[in-house]
C-alpha positions, 0 to 999 in steps of 0.5 A: 537529485537534491531532495532527500530520499526516504527509504521504507520497510513495509509489511501486511499486518497479520498474514503469514508467510509475510508480504513485505517490500523495501522501498524508496520515495522522494522526500517531497511526496505527500503522505497520500502518495506514499499510500498510492505507492503502498496500494500499488505494491499491494495489488490494491485497486483504489476501489475503497477508502483509504487513511494513513495513521502515524502511530507510536508505541505506548510507554508501560509503567516502568518506562518500556515500550509496549506492543500496543500503539498510540495514534500520533496523527490520522491522515485522510483524503477529502471528499468531494466537498473538501470535508471529512465525514467522520474524522477530525483528520489531517488532509494526506494531499497537503502533508509532505513526508518531510513534515512528519517527525519520525520518532524512534520506533513510530511508524505509518499504517496505511489502512485500505478498505475499512470492511476488509481491513487491510492494513499495511505497516510502514517503518522508515529505515533511512534518509539519504541523499544520492545525487547520481539517482535520477528523480524519474527512478523514484519511487522504486522497490528494492526488494520484497516477498509475496503478491499482495492482496485480493480485492474483496476477498474478505481480509486476511482470513479470506486470503489465507482461505484463498491461498490454501485453495490455489495451493490444493488446486482441487475442491469446491472452494478452489473451484469457486475462486477459480470461476470468481477470479478468472484464473487457474493459478494464483502464486501468493508467494510470487513477487514481480519486482520488475512489474511492480516498478513498472507499475510504480511509475504510472499507478500512483497517479491514476490513484491520485486522479481517482481520490483527489481529483474524483475522476472515473479511471479511463479504460486505458488506466483501468486496463493498466490496473488489470494488467491488460498489457500482459495479454499482449506479450 
């Protein structure tokens, strides 16, 4: 494998305890594909809008880096007409990671579902080559902690409420969440890296069909997204 490998660290913004991932992707991946990879690792199911923002810290008057971030460029996916409705965005499907200028302390922000407002901070750790690593092994997650999001739960606050309800395993909130999700238990601290790597080889392609080709997923794809394969074990 001759192309560069990009290693990133990702973290769900504003949620405690941290839900984080360390992962690697091929350097010829597009910004859009990076978004689909992050979506896969954080249990996002391609039912909402997606954008990726490239940011860097503001400089204070004294020349120090601020905690506030300024936008370098915003990337989005064209709609079915090949246009963007609200923003003068760059095309995430036509921009490769190798074309981005990763300045020191800059980062990518994967923004999913503008209502629930899920934001995953993605920082580049290193770029390297490994001729012994087969291309088919990428993308891959190396380590991480935490489950991810729950679609349509109301954002970070809703995820916190949901985690508390399933930890208590009693009360009205628990009964409502259990009925809504169809499960009696949900451990938001759990992180199954083997399953995540299995999904990383399949879901980004499905998400590309949804966002870029505007195709409704097949029943087979829906079953994969919803982990129906676990029911067969």
